[in-house]
mmJSON file of the N, C-alpha and C atoms, coordinates in Angstrom:
{"data_MODEL":{"atom_site":{
"group_PDB":["ATOM","ATOM","ATOM","ATOM","ATOM","ATOM","ATOM","ATOM","ATOM","ATOM","ATOM","ATOM","ATOM","ATOM","ATOM","ATOM","ATOM","ATOM","ATOM","ATOM","ATOM","ATOM","ATOM","ATOM","ATOM","ATOM","ATOM","ATOM","ATOM","ATOM","ATOM","ATOM","ATOM","ATOM","ATOM","ATOM","ATOM","ATOM","ATOM","ATOM","ATOM","ATOM","ATOM","ATOM","ATOM","ATOM","ATOM","ATOM","ATOM","ATOM","ATOM","ATOM","ATOM","ATOM","ATOM","ATOM","ATOM","ATOM","ATOM","ATOM","ATOM","ATOM","ATOM","ATOM","ATOM","ATOM","ATOM","ATOM","ATOM","ATOM","ATOM","ATOM","ATOM","ATOM","ATOM","ATOM","ATOM","ATOM","ATOM","ATOM","ATOM","ATOM","ATOM","ATOM","ATOM","ATOM","ATOM","ATOM","ATOM","ATOM","ATOM","ATOM","ATOM","ATOM","ATOM","ATOM","ATOM","ATOM","ATOM","ATOM","ATOM","ATOM","ATOM","ATOM","ATOM","ATOM","ATOM","ATOM","ATOM","ATOM","ATOM","ATOM","ATOM","ATOM","ATOM","ATOM","ATOM","ATOM","ATOM","ATOM","ATOM","ATOM","ATOM","ATOM","ATOM","ATOM","ATOM","ATOM","ATOM","ATOM","ATOM","ATOM","ATOM","ATOM","ATOM","ATOM","ATOM","ATOM","ATOM","ATOM","ATOM","ATOM","ATOM","ATOM","ATOM","ATOM","ATOM","ATOM","ATOM","ATOM","ATOM","ATOM","ATOM","ATOM","ATOM","ATOM","ATOM","ATOM","ATOM","ATOM","ATOM","ATOM","ATOM","ATOM","ATOM","ATOM","ATOM","ATOM","ATOM","ATOM","ATOM","ATOM","ATOM","ATOM","ATOM","ATOM","ATOM","ATOM","ATOM","ATOM","ATOM","ATOM","ATOM","ATOM","ATOM","ATOM","ATOM","ATOM","ATOM","ATOM","ATOM","ATOM","ATOM","ATOM","ATOM","ATOM","ATOM","ATOM","ATOM","ATOM","ATOM","ATOM","ATOM","ATOM","ATOM","ATOM","ATOM","ATOM","ATOM","ATOM","ATOM","ATOM","ATOM","ATOM","ATOM","ATOM","ATOM","ATOM","ATOM","ATOM","ATOM","ATOM","ATOM","ATOM","ATOM","ATOM","ATOM","ATOM","ATOM","ATOM","ATOM","ATOM","ATOM","ATOM","ATOM","ATOM","ATOM","ATOM","ATOM","ATOM","ATOM","ATOM","ATOM","ATOM","ATOM","ATOM"],
"id":[1,2,3,4,5,6,7,8,9,10,11,12,13,14,15,16,17,18,19,20,21,22,23,24,25,26,27,28,29,30,31,32,33,34,35,36,37,38,39,40,41,42,43,44,45,46,47,48,49,50,51,52,53,54,55,56,57,58,59,60,61,62,63,64,65,66,67,68,69,70,71,72,73,74,75,76,77,78,79,80,81,82,83,84,85,86,87,88,89,90,91,92,93,94,95,96,97,98,99,100,101,102,103,104,105,106,107,108,109,110,111,112,113,114,115,116,117,118,119,120,121,122,123,124,125,126,127,128,129,130,131,132,133,134,135,136,137,138,139,140,141,142,143,144,145,146,147,148,149,150,151,152,153,154,155,156,157,158,159,160,161,162,163,164,165,166,167,168,169,170,171,172,173,174,175,176,177,178,179,180,181,182,183,184,185,186,187,188,189,190,191,192,193,194,195,196,197,198,199,200,201,202,203,204,205,206,207,208,209,210,211,212,213,214,215,216,217,218,219,220,221,222,223,224,225,226,227,228,229,230,231,232,233,234,235,236,237,238,239,240,241,242,243,244,245,246],
"type_symbol":["N","C","C","N","C","C","N","C","C","N","C","C","N","C","C","N","C","C","N","C","C","N","C","C","N","C","C","N","C","C","N","C","C","N","C","C","N","C","C","N","C","C","N","C","C","N","C","C","N","C","C","N","C","C","N","C","C","N","C","C","N","C","C","N","C","C","N","C","C","N","C","C","N","C","C","N","C","C","N","C","C","N","C","C","N","C","C","N","C","C","N","C","C","N","C","C","N","C","C","N","C","C","N","C","C","N","C","C","N","C","C","N","C","C","N","C","C","N","C","C","N","C","C","N","C","C","N","C","C","N","C","C","N","C","C","N","C","C","N","C","C","N","C","C","N","C","C","N","C","C","N","C","C","N","C","C","N","C","C","N","C","C","N","C","C","N","C","C","N","C","C","N","C","C","N","C","C","N","C","C","N","C","C","N","C","C","N","C","C","N","C","C","N","C","C","N","C","C","N","C","C","N","C","C","N","C","C","N","C","C","N","C","C","N","C","C","N","C","C","N","C","C","N","C","C","N","C","C","N","C","C","N","C","C","N","C","C","N","C","C","N","C","C","N","C","C"],
"label_atom_id":["N","CA","C","N","CA","C","N","CA","C","N","CA","C","N","CA","C","N","CA","C","N","CA","C","N","CA","C","N","CA","C","N","CA","C","N","CA","C","N","CA","C","N","CA","C","N","CA","C","N","CA","C","N","CA","C","N","CA","C","N","CA","C","N","CA","C","N","CA","C","N","CA","C","N","CA","C","N","CA","C","N","CA","C","N","CA","C","N","CA","C","N","CA","C","N","CA","C","N","CA","C","N","CA","C","N","CA","C","N","CA","C","N","CA","C","N","CA","C","N","CA","C","N","CA","C","N","CA","C","N","CA","C","N","CA","C","N","CA","C","N","CA","C","N","CA","C","N","CA","C","N","CA","C","N","CA","C","N","CA","C","N","CA","C","N","CA","C","N","CA","C","N","CA","C","N","CA","C","N","CA","C","N","CA","C","N","CA","C","N","CA","C","N","CA","C","N","CA","C","N","CA","C","N","CA","C","N","CA","C","N","CA","C","N","CA","C","N","CA","C","N","CA","C","N","CA","C","N","CA","C","N","CA","C","N","CA","C","N","CA","C","N","CA","C","N","CA","C","N","CA","C","N","CA","C","N","CA","C","N","CA","C","N","CA","C","N","CA","C","N","CA","C","N","CA","C","N","CA","C","N","CA","C","N","CA","C"],
"label_alt_id":[null,null,null,null,null,null,null,null,null,null,null,null,null,null,null,null,null,null,null,null,null,null,null,null,null,null,null,null,null,null,null,null,null,null,null,null,null,null,null,null,null,null,null,null,null,null,null,null,null,null,null,null,null,null,null,null,null,null,null,null,null,null,null,null,null,null,null,null,null,null,null,null,null,null,null,null,null,null,null,null,null,null,null,null,null,null,null,null,null,null,null,null,null,null,null,null,null,null,null,null,null,null,null,null,null,null,null,null,null,null,null,null,null,null,null,null,null,null,null,null,null,null,null,null,null,null,null,null,null,null,null,null,null,null,null,null,null,null,null,null,null,null,null,null,null,null,null,null,null,null,null,null,null,null,null,null,null,null,null,null,null,null,null,null,null,null,null,null,null,null,null,null,null,null,null,null,null,null,null,null,null,null,null,null,null,null,null,null,null,null,null,null,null,null,null,null,null,null,null,null,null,null,null,null,null,null,null,null,null,null,null,null,null,null,null,null,null,null,null,null,null,null,null,null,null,null,null,null,null,null,null,null,null,null,null,null,null,null,null,null,null,null,null,null,null,null],
"label_comp_id":["MET","MET","MET","MET","MET","MET","GLN","GLN","GLN","GLU","GLU","GLU","LYS","LYS","LYS","ASP","ASP","ASP","MET","MET","MET","VAL","VAL","VAL","ASN","ASN","ASN","ASP","ASP","ASP","VAL","VAL","VAL","LEU","LEU","LEU","SER","SER","SER","MET","MET","MET","LEU","LEU","LEU","ASN","ASN","ASN","SER","SER","SER","SER","SER","SER","ILE","ILE","ILE","THR","THR","THR","GLY","GLY","GLY","TYR","TYR","TYR","ALA","ALA","ALA","ASN","ASN","ASN","ILE","ILE","ILE","ILE","ILE","ILE","VAL","VAL","VAL","GLN","GLN","GLN","SER","SER","SER","SER","SER","SER","ASN","ASN","ASN","PRO","PRO","PRO","GLU","GLU","GLU","PHE","PHE","PHE","ARG","ARG","ARG","GLN","GLN","GLN","THR","THR","THR","ILE","ILE","ILE","GLN","GLN","GLN","GLN","GLN","GLN","ILE","ILE","ILE","ARG","ARG","ARG","ASN","ASN","ASN","SER","SER","SER","ASP","ASP","ASP","GLU","GLU","GLU","THR","THR","THR","PHE","PHE","PHE","GLN","GLN","GLN","TYR","TYR","TYR","ASP","ASP","ASP","LEU","LEU","LEU","TYR","TYR","TYR","LYS","LYS","LYS","VAL","VAL","VAL","ALA","ALA","ALA","GLU","GLU","GLU","GLN","GLN","GLN","LYS","LYS","LYS","GLY","GLY","GLY","TYR","TYR","TYR","TYR","TYR","TYR","LYS","LYS","LYS","PRO","PRO","PRO","ALA","ALA","ALA","ILE","ILE","ILE","PRO","PRO","PRO","ALA","ALA","ALA","ASP","ASP","ASP","GLN","GLN","GLN","SER","SER","SER","ASP","ASP","ASP","ILE","ILE","ILE","LEU","LEU","LEU","GLN","GLN","GLN","VAL","VAL","VAL","ARG","ARG","ARG","SER","SER","SER","GLN","GLN","GLN","VAL","VAL","VAL","GLY","GLY","GLY","GLY","GLY","GLY"],
"label_asym_id":["A","A","A","A","A","A","A","A","A","A","A","A","A","A","A","A","A","A","A","A","A","A","A","A","A","A","A","A","A","A","A","A","A","A","A","A","A","A","A","A","A","A","A","A","A","A","A","A","A","A","A","A","A","A","A","A","A","A","A","A","A","A","A","A","A","A","A","A","A","A","A","A","A","A","A","A","A","A","A","A","A","A","A","A","A","A","A","A","A","A","A","A","A","A","A","A","A","A","A","A","A","A","A","A","A","A","A","A","A","A","A","A","A","A","A","A","A","A","A","A","A","A","A","A","A","A","A","A","A","A","A","A","A","A","A","A","A","A","A","A","A","A","A","A","A","A","A","A","A","A","A","A","A","A","A","A","A","A","A","A","A","A","A","A","A","A","A","A","A","A","A","A","A","A","A","A","A","A","A","A","A","A","A","A","A","A","A","A","A","A","A","A","A","A","A","A","A","A","A","A","A","A","A","A","A","A","A","A","A","A","A","A","A","A","A","A","A","A","A","A","A","A","A","A","A","A","A","A","A","A","A","A","A","A","A","A","A","A","A","A","A","A","A","A","A","A"],
"label_entity_id":["1","1","1","1","1","1","1","1","1","1","1","1","1","1","1","1","1","1","1","1","1","1","1","1","1","1","1","1","1","1","1","1","1","1","1","1","1","1","1","1","1","1","1","1","1","1","1","1","1","1","1","1","1","1","1","1","1","1","1","1","1","1","1","1","1","1","1","1","1","1","1","1","1","1","1","1","1","1","1","1","1","1","1","1","1","1","1","1","1","1","1","1","1","1","1","1","1","1","1","1","1","1","1","1","1","1","1","1","1","1","1","1","1","1","1","1","1","1","1","1","1","1","1","1","1","1","1","1","1","1","1","1","1","1","1","1","1","1","1","1","1","1","1","1","1","1","1","1","1","1","1","1","1","1","1","1","1","1","1","1","1","1","1","1","1","1","1","1","1","1","1","1","1","1","1","1","1","1","1","1","1","1","1","1","1","1","1","1","1","1","1","1","1","1","1","1","1","1","1","1","1","1","1","1","1","1","1","1","1","1","1","1","1","1","1","1","1","1","1","1","1","1","1","1","1","1","1","1","1","1","1","1","1","1","1","1","1","1","1","1","1","1","1","1","1","1"],
"label_seq_id":[1,1,1,2,2,2,3,3,3,4,4,4,5,5,5,6,6,6,7,7,7,8,8,8,9,9,9,10,10,10,11,11,11,12,12,12,13,13,13,14,14,14,15,15,15,16,16,16,17,17,17,18,18,18,19,19,19,20,20,20,21,21,21,22,22,22,23,23,23,24,24,24,25,25,25,26,26,26,27,27,27,28,28,28,29,29,29,30,30,30,31,31,31,32,32,32,33,33,33,34,34,34,35,35,35,36,36,36,37,37,37,38,38,38,39,39,39,40,40,40,41,41,41,42,42,42,43,43,43,44,44,44,45,45,45,46,46,46,47,47,47,48,48,48,49,49,49,50,50,50,51,51,51,52,52,52,53,53,53,54,54,54,55,55,55,56,56,56,57,57,57,58,58,58,59,59,59,60,60,60,61,61,61,62,62,62,63,63,63,64,64,64,65,65,65,66,66,66,67,67,67,68,68,68,69,69,69,70,70,70,71,71,71,72,72,72,73,73,73,74,74,74,75,75,75,76,76,76,77,77,77,78,78,78,79,79,79,80,80,80,81,81,81,82,82,82],
"pdbx_PDB_ins_code":[null,null,null,null,null,null,null,null,null,null,null,null,null,null,null,null,null,null,null,null,null,null,null,null,null,null,null,null,null,null,null,null,null,null,null,null,null,null,null,null,null,null,null,null,null,null,null,null,null,null,null,null,null,null,null,null,null,null,null,null,null,null,null,null,null,null,null,null,null,null,null,null,null,null,null,null,null,null,null,null,null,null,null,null,null,null,null,null,null,null,null,null,null,null,null,null,null,null,null,null,null,null,null,null,null,null,null,null,null,null,null,null,null,null,null,null,null,null,null,null,null,null,null,null,null,null,null,null,null,null,null,null,null,null,null,null,null,null,null,null,null,null,null,null,null,null,null,null,null,null,null,null,null,null,null,null,null,null,null,null,null,null,null,null,null,null,null,null,null,null,null,null,null,null,null,null,null,null,null,null,null,null,null,null,null,null,null,null,null,null,null,null,null,null,null,null,null,null,null,null,null,null,null,null,null,null,null,null,null,null,null,null,null,null,null,null,null,null,null,null,null,null,null,null,null,null,null,null,null,null,null,null,null,null,null,null,null,null,null,null,null,null,null,null,null,null],
"Cartn_x":[119.461,120.154,119.79,119.513,119.163,120.405,120.225,121.292,121.329,122.457,122.611,121.541,121.252,120.234,118.885,118.501,117.226,117.21,118.32,118.4,118.283,118.981,118.929,117.506,116.874,115.502,114.532,114.732,113.887,114.052,115.291,115.539,114.935,115.1,114.506,112.986,112.383,110.934,110.488,111.212,110.877,111.039,112.1,112.311,111.186,110.773,109.679,108.409,108.119,106.936,107.068,108.25,108.471,108.316,108.887,108.814,107.365,106.568,105.138,104.446,104.781,104.194,104.572,105.826,106.248,105.466,105.235,104.474,103.072,102.44,101.105,101.133,102.151,102.271,102.497,103.36,103.696,102.458,101.657,100.493,99.412,99.452,98.437,98.913,100.166,100.725,100.485,100.052,99.871,100.981,101.824,102.92,104.154,104.583,105.694,106.993,107.321,108.564,108.514,107.374,107.202,107.251,106.553,106.523,107.939,108.715,110.081,110.949,110.772,111.535,111.232,109.955,109.567,110.066,110.047,110.572,112.067,112.79,114.23,114.483,113.691,113.822,113.498,112.409,112.039,113.143,113.697,114.756,115.977,116.318,117.448,117.181,115.974,115.619,115.592,115.132,115.119,116.543,117.459,118.856,119.437,119.196,119.693,119.08,117.775,117.092,117.719,117.988,118.572,119.989,120.768,122.139,122.125,121.234,121.13,120.619,119.681,119.182,120.327,121.199,122.317,123.241,123.497,124.315,123.618,122.334,121.576,121.592,121.459,121.481,122.864,123.924,125.291,125.589,125.029,125.276,124.332,123.416,122.467,121.301,121.085,119.973,118.661,118.74,117.544,117.674,116.664,116.622,115.508,115.872,114.837,113.979,112.797,111.9,112.503,112.058,112.499,112.0,112.875,112.449,111.306,110.419,109.315,109.879,109.229,109.699,109.074,109.607,109.219,107.728,107.15,105.722,104.855,105.238,104.496,104.588,105.774,105.963,105.101,105.113,104.313,102.816,102.373,100.977,100.54,101.335,101.003,101.027,102.03,102.14,100.913,100.406,99.227,97.98,97.928,96.77,96.718,97.866,97.876,98.033,98.039,98.061,99.42,100.475,101.82,102.393],
"Cartn_y":[68.504,69.536,70.901,71.841,73.182,73.925,74.665,75.519,76.819,77.492,78.748,79.754,79.877,80.825,80.546,79.281,78.903,79.227,78.958,79.255,80.753,81.541,83.005,83.498,83.017,83.446,83.016,81.833,81.377,82.278,82.607,83.476,84.849,85.395,86.705,86.655,85.597,85.438,85.348,84.57,84.437,85.769,86.496,87.801,88.759,88.772,89.659,89.336,88.063,87.658,88.066,87.863,88.227,89.721,90.502,91.964,92.434,91.841,92.173,91.795,90.621,90.185,91.096,91.537,92.46,93.758,94.258,95.502,95.346,94.204,93.961,93.901,93.271,93.186,94.573,95.355,96.69,97.572,97.603,98.504,98.044,96.789,96.28,96.218,96.57,96.457,97.728,97.533,98.678,98.767,97.743,97.728,98.369,99.544,100.272,99.474,98.715,97.947,96.817,96.127,95.056,95.624,96.729,97.392,97.768,98.34,98.749,97.535,96.445,95.231,94.697,94.641,94.155,95.11,96.414,97.37,97.156,96.863,96.604,95.335,94.299,93.064,93.332,94.064,94.399,95.185,96.187,96.999,96.144,95.237,94.341,93.449,92.899,92.05,92.844,94.093,94.926,95.178,95.434,95.648,94.38,93.239,91.961,91.653,91.905,91.649,92.474,93.75,94.62,94.175,93.818,93.348,92.062,91.14,89.896,90.167,91.074,91.462,91.98,92.82,93.36,92.235,91.25,90.101,89.322,89.075,88.329,89.059,90.354,91.138,91.067,91.185,91.122,89.771,88.699,87.358,86.998,87.904,87.643,86.769,86.589,85.779,86.536,87.844,88.675,89.804,89.971,91.065,92.018,93.229,94.176,94.629,95.083,95.612,96.884,97.214,98.453,99.618,100.579,101.719,102.495,102.999,103.831,105.134,105.648,106.94,108.067,109.243,110.379,110.705,110.562,110.876,109.904,108.625,107.647,107.982,108.369,108.735,109.93,110.953,112.169,111.848,110.955,110.584,109.886,108.939,108.238,109.213,110.073,111.053,111.946,112.371,113.243,112.483,111.189,110.374,110.121,110.077,109.812,111.09,112.2,113.483,113.909,113.431,113.768,114.813],
"Cartn_z":[100.233,100.98,100.39,101.268,100.816,100.329,99.288,98.786,99.597,99.57,100.316,99.938,98.651,98.192,98.855,98.909,99.521,101.014,101.686,103.121,103.375,102.576,102.736,102.51,101.449,101.174,102.27,102.824,103.936,105.163,105.482,106.645,106.406,105.208,104.906,105.053,104.58,104.685,106.15,106.939,108.364,109.086,108.755,109.391,109.04,107.785,107.391,108.168,108.33,109.099,110.562,111.125,112.529,112.747,111.841,111.978,111.927,111.052,110.986,112.3,112.811,114.084,115.233,115.268,116.321,116.252,115.062,114.912,115.499,115.247,115.801,117.328,117.871,119.333,119.928,119.305,119.821,119.908,118.852,118.859,119.824,120.244,121.166,122.615,122.849,124.191,125.003,126.243,127.141,128.184,128.266,129.227,128.574,129.087,128.449,128.365,129.405,129.39,128.363,128.326,127.348,125.935,125.739,124.432,123.984,124.889,124.566,124.218,124.945,124.667,123.273,122.918,121.593,120.512,120.779,119.807,119.574,120.638,120.506,119.69,119.948,119.17,117.707,117.46,116.08,115.386,116.064,115.474,115.128,116.021,115.774,114.563,114.483,113.349,112.045,112.095,110.893,110.397,111.31,110.937,110.326,110.973,110.456,109.091,108.939,107.675,106.558,106.819,105.798,105.447,106.447,106.184,105.355,105.691,104.937,103.524,103.389,102.063,101.192,101.753,100.979,100.504,101.364,100.976,99.852,100.009,98.998,97.658,97.704,96.467,95.806,96.609,96.072,95.424,96.002,95.478,94.333,94.019,92.94,93.346,94.652,95.152,95.122,95.061,95.142,94.136,93.327,92.361,92.776,93.207,93.638,92.463,92.779,91.757,91.165,89.982,89.35,90.202,90.506,91.335,90.693,91.519,91.033,90.484,89.435,88.932,89.755,89.598,90.44,90.321,89.127,88.967,89.766,89.819,90.624,92.106,92.543,93.948,94.309,93.465,93.718,93.724,92.832,92.783,94.08,94.55,95.795,96.964,96.985,98.06,98.11,96.965,96.957,97.399,97.118,97.505,99.006,99.656,101.091,101.912,101.241,101.95,102.427,101.813,102.251,101.44],
"occupancy":[1.0,1.0,1.0,1.0,1.0,1.0,1.0,1.0,1.0,1.0,1.0,1.0,1.0,1.0,1.0,1.0,1.0,1.0,1.0,1.0,1.0,1.0,1.0,1.0,1.0,1.0,1.0,1.0,1.0,1.0,1.0,1.0,1.0,1.0,1.0,1.0,1.0,1.0,1.0,1.0,1.0,1.0,1.0,1.0,1.0,1.0,1.0,1.0,1.0,1.0,1.0,1.0,1.0,1.0,1.0,1.0,1.0,1.0,1.0,1.0,1.0,1.0,1.0,1.0,1.0,1.0,1.0,1.0,1.0,1.0,1.0,1.0,1.0,1.0,1.0,1.0,1.0,1.0,1.0,1.0,1.0,1.0,1.0,1.0,1.0,1.0,1.0,1.0,1.0,1.0,1.0,1.0,1.0,1.0,1.0,1.0,1.0,1.0,1.0,1.0,1.0,1.0,1.0,1.0,1.0,1.0,1.0,1.0,1.0,1.0,1.0,1.0,1.0,1.0,1.0,1.0,1.0,1.0,1.0,1.0,1.0,1.0,1.0,1.0,1.0,1.0,1.0,1.0,1.0,1.0,1.0,1.0,1.0,1.0,1.0,1.0,1.0,1.0,1.0,1.0,1.0,1.0,1.0,1.0,1.0,1.0,1.0,1.0,1.0,1.0,1.0,1.0,1.0,1.0,1.0,1.0,1.0,1.0,1.0,1.0,1.0,1.0,1.0,1.0,1.0,1.0,1.0,1.0,1.0,1.0,1.0,1.0,1.0,1.0,1.0,1.0,1.0,1.0,1.0,1.0,1.0,1.0,1.0,1.0,1.0,1.0,1.0,1.0,1.0,1.0,1.0,1.0,1.0,1.0,1.0,1.0,1.0,1.0,1.0,1.0,1.0,1.0,1.0,1.0,1.0,1.0,1.0,1.0,1.0,1.0,1.0,1.0,1.0,1.0,1.0,1.0,1.0,1.0,1.0,1.0,1.0,1.0,1.0,1.0,1.0,1.0,1.0,1.0,1.0,1.0,1.0,1.0,1.0,1.0,1.0,1.0,1.0,1.0,1.0,1.0,1.0,1.0,1.0,1.0,1.0,1.0],
"B_iso_or_equiv":[0.0,0.0,0.0,0.0,0.0,0.0,0.0,0.0,0.0,0.0,0.0,0.0,0.0,0.0,0.0,0.0,0.0,0.0,0.0,0.0,0.0,0.0,0.0,0.0,0.0,0.0,0.0,0.0,0.0,0.0,0.0,0.0,0.0,0.0,0.0,0.0,0.0,0.0,0.0,0.0,0.0,0.0,0.0,0.0,0.0,0.0,0.0,0.0,0.0,0.0,0.0,0.0,0.0,0.0,0.0,0.0,0.0,0.0,0.0,0.0,0.0,0.0,0.0,0.0,0.0,0.0,0.0,0.0,0.0,0.0,0.0,0.0,0.0,0.0,0.0,0.0,0.0,0.0,0.0,0.0,0.0,0.0,0.0,0.0,0.0,0.0,0.0,0.0,0.0,0.0,0.0,0.0,0.0,0.0,0.0,0.0,0.0,0.0,0.0,0.0,0.0,0.0,0.0,0.0,0.0,0.0,0.0,0.0,0.0,0.0,0.0,0.0,0.0,0.0,0.0,0.0,0.0,0.0,0.0,0.0,0.0,0.0,0.0,0.0,0.0,0.0,0.0,0.0,0.0,0.0,0.0,0.0,0.0,0.0,0.0,0.0,0.0,0.0,0.0,0.0,0.0,0.0,0.0,0.0,0.0,0.0,0.0,0.0,0.0,0.0,0.0,0.0,0.0,0.0,0.0,0.0,0.0,0.0,0.0,0.0,0.0,0.0,0.0,0.0,0.0,0.0,0.0,0.0,0.0,0.0,0.0,0.0,0.0,0.0,0.0,0.0,0.0,0.0,0.0,0.0,0.0,0.0,0.0,0.0,0.0,0.0,0.0,0.0,0.0,0.0,0.0,0.0,0.0,0.0,0.0,0.0,0.0,0.0,0.0,0.0,0.0,0.0,0.0,0.0,0.0,0.0,0.0,0.0,0.0,0.0,0.0,0.0,0.0,0.0,0.0,0.0,0.0,0.0,0.0,0.0,0.0,0.0,0.0,0.0,0.0,0.0,0.0,0.0,0.0,0.0,0.0,0.0,0.0,0.0,0.0,0.0,0.0,0.0,0.0,0.0,0.0,0.0,0.0,0.0,0.0,0.0],
"pdbx_formal_charge":[null,null,null,null,null,null,null,null,null,null,null,null,null,null,null,null,null,null,null,null,null,null,null,null,null,null,null,null,null,null,null,null,null,null,null,null,null,null,null,null,null,null,null,null,null,null,null,null,null,null,null,null,null,null,null,null,null,null,null,null,null,null,null,null,null,null,null,null,null,null,null,null,null,null,null,null,null,null,null,null,null,null,null,null,null,null,null,null,null,null,null,null,null,null,null,null,null,null,null,null,null,null,null,null,null,null,null,null,null,null,null,null,null,null,null,null,null,null,null,null,null,null,null,null,null,null,null,null,null,null,null,null,null,null,null,null,null,null,null,null,null,null,null,null,null,null,null,null,null,null,null,null,null,null,null,null,null,null,null,null,null,null,null,null,null,null,null,null,null,null,null,null,null,null,null,null,null,null,null,null,null,null,null,null,null,null,null,null,null,null,null,null,null,null,null,null,null,null,null,null,null,null,null,null,null,null,null,null,null,null,null,null,null,null,null,null,null,null,null,null,null,null,null,null,null,null,null,null,null,null,null,null,null,null,null,null,null,null,null,null,null,null,null,null,null,null],
"auth_seq_id":[1,1,1,2,2,2,3,3,3,4,4,4,5,5,5,6,6,6,7,7,7,8,8,8,9,9,9,10,10,10,11,11,11,12,12,12,13,13,13,14,14,14,15,15,15,16,16,16,17,17,17,18,18,18,19,19,19,20,20,20,21,21,21,22,22,22,23,23,23,24,24,24,25,25,25,26,26,26,27,27,27,28,28,28,29,29,29,30,30,30,31,31,31,32,32,32,33,33,33,34,34,34,35,35,35,36,36,36,37,37,37,38,38,38,39,39,39,40,40,40,41,41,41,42,42,42,43,43,43,44,44,44,45,45,45,46,46,46,47,47,47,48,48,48,49,49,49,50,50,50,51,51,51,52,52,52,53,53,53,54,54,54,55,55,55,56,56,56,57,57,57,58,58,58,59,59,59,60,60,60,61,61,61,62,62,62,63,63,63,64,64,64,65,65,65,66,66,66,67,67,67,68,68,68,69,69,69,70,70,70,71,71,71,72,72,72,73,73,73,74,74,74,75,75,75,76,76,76,77,77,77,78,78,78,79,79,79,80,80,80,81,81,81,82,82,82],
"auth_comp_id":["MET","MET","MET","MET","MET","MET","GLN","GLN","GLN","GLU","GLU","GLU","LYS","LYS","LYS","ASP","ASP","ASP","MET","MET","MET","VAL","VAL","VAL","ASN","ASN","ASN","ASP","ASP","ASP","VAL","VAL","VAL","LEU","LEU","LEU","SER","SER","SER","MET","MET","MET","LEU","LEU","LEU","ASN","ASN","ASN","SER","SER","SER","SER","SER","SER","ILE","ILE","ILE","THR","THR","THR","GLY","GLY","GLY","TYR","TYR","TYR","ALA","ALA","ALA","ASN","ASN","ASN","ILE","ILE","ILE","ILE","ILE","ILE","VAL","VAL","VAL","GLN","GLN","GLN","SER","SER","SER","SER","SER","SER","ASN","ASN","ASN","PRO","PRO","PRO","GLU","GLU","GLU","PHE","PHE","PHE","ARG","ARG","ARG","GLN","GLN","GLN","THR","THR","THR","ILE","ILE","ILE","GLN","GLN","GLN","GLN","GLN","GLN","ILE","ILE","ILE","ARG","ARG","ARG","ASN","ASN","ASN","SER","SER","SER","ASP","ASP","ASP","GLU","GLU","GLU","THR","THR","THR","PHE","PHE","PHE","GLN","GLN","GLN","TYR","TYR","TYR","ASP","ASP","ASP","LEU","LEU","LEU","TYR","TYR","TYR","LYS","LYS","LYS","VAL","VAL","VAL","ALA","ALA","ALA","GLU","GLU","GLU","GLN","GLN","GLN","LYS","LYS","LYS","GLY","GLY","GLY","TYR","TYR","TYR","TYR","TYR","TYR","LYS","LYS","LYS","PRO","PRO","PRO","ALA","ALA","ALA","ILE","ILE","ILE","PRO","PRO","PRO","ALA","ALA","ALA","ASP","ASP","ASP","GLN","GLN","GLN","SER","SER","SER","ASP","ASP","ASP","ILE","ILE","ILE","LEU","LEU","LEU","GLN","GLN","GLN","VAL","VAL","VAL","ARG","ARG","ARG","SER","SER","SER","GLN","GLN","GLN","VAL","VAL","VAL","GLY","GLY","GLY","GLY","GLY","GLY"],
"auth_asym_id":["A","A","A","A","A","A","A","A","A","A","A","A","A","A","A","A","A","A","A","A","A","A","A","A","A","A","A","A","A","A","A","A","A","A","A","A","A","A","A","A","A","A","A","A","A","A","A","A","A","A","A","A","A","A","A","A","A","A","A","A","A","A","A","A","A","A","A","A","A","A","A","A","A","A","A","A","A","A","A","A","A","A","A","A","A","A","A","A","A","A","A","A","A","A","A","A","A","A","A","A","A","A","A","A","A","A","A","A","A","A","A","A","A","A","A","A","A","A","A","A","A","A","A","A","A","A","A","A","A","A","A","A","A","A","A","A","A","A","A","A","A","A","A","A","A","A","A","A","A","A","A","A","A","A","A","A","A","A","A","A","A","A","A","A","A","A","A","A","A","A","A","A","A","A","A","A","A","A","A","A","A","A","A","A","A","A","A","A","A","A","A","A","A","A","A","A","A","A","A","A","A","A","A","A","A","A","A","A","A","A","A","A","A","A","A","A","A","A","A","A","A","A","A","A","A","A","A","A","A","A","A","A","A","A","A","A","A","A","A","A","A","A","A","A","A","A"],
"auth_atom_id":["N","CA","C","N","CA","C","N","CA","C","N","CA","C","N","CA","C","N","CA","C","N","CA","C","N","CA","C","N","CA","C","N","CA","C","N","CA","C","N","CA","C","N","CA","C","N","CA","C","N","CA","C","N","CA","C","N","CA","C","N","CA","C","N","CA","C","N","CA","C","N","CA","C","N","CA","C","N","CA","C","N","CA","C","N","CA","C","N","CA","C","N","CA","C","N","CA","C","N","CA","C","N","CA","C","N","CA","C","N","CA","C","N","CA","C","N","CA","C","N","CA","C","N","CA","C","N","CA","C","N","CA","C","N","CA","C","N","CA","C","N","CA","C","N","CA","C","N","CA","C","N","CA","C","N","CA","C","N","CA","C","N","CA","C","N","CA","C","N","CA","C","N","CA","C","N","CA","C","N","CA","C","N","CA","C","N","CA","C","N","CA","C","N","CA","C","N","CA","C","N","CA","C","N","CA","C","N","CA","C","N","CA","C","N","CA","C","N","CA","C","N","CA","C","N","CA","C","N","CA","C","N","CA","C","N","CA","C","N","CA","C","N","CA","C","N","CA","C","N","CA","C","N","CA","C","N","CA","C","N","CA","C","N","CA","C","N","CA","C","N","CA","C","N","CA","C","N","CA","C","N","CA","C","N","CA","C"],
"pdbx_PDB_model_num":[1,1,1,1,1,1,1,1,1,1,1,1,1,1,1,1,1,1,1,1,1,1,1,1,1,1,1,1,1,1,1,1,1,1,1,1,1,1,1,1,1,1,1,1,1,1,1,1,1,1,1,1,1,1,1,1,1,1,1,1,1,1,1,1,1,1,1,1,1,1,1,1,1,1,1,1,1,1,1,1,1,1,1,1,1,1,1,1,1,1,1,1,1,1,1,1,1,1,1,1,1,1,1,1,1,1,1,1,1,1,1,1,1,1,1,1,1,1,1,1,1,1,1,1,1,1,1,1,1,1,1,1,1,1,1,1,1,1,1,1,1,1,1,1,1,1,1,1,1,1,1,1,1,1,1,1,1,1,1,1,1,1,1,1,1,1,1,1,1,1,1,1,1,1,1,1,1,1,1,1,1,1,1,1,1,1,1,1,1,1,1,1,1,1,1,1,1,1,1,1,1,1,1,1,1,1,1,1,1,1,1,1,1,1,1,1,1,1,1,1,1,1,1,1,1,1,1,1,1,1,1,1,1,1,1,1,1,1,1,1,1,1,1,1,1,1]
}}}
């Protein structure tokens, strides 16, 4: 039997894959209505993914990476022209 932690991590993983797939579909779609529908689905999944992530973090199922320091952020920003 799967533990809750495993189920949460599986759902988060599936959502991440789905969101990536939606992005690929959106950029390749020429039908405005279809594109808008997929964008709405993606937005909904992104909201659900973030809410589930917050629960996983609160329960100790997920440990985020150490935040980047300001010098790293500035370096990346200068490299990408931002």
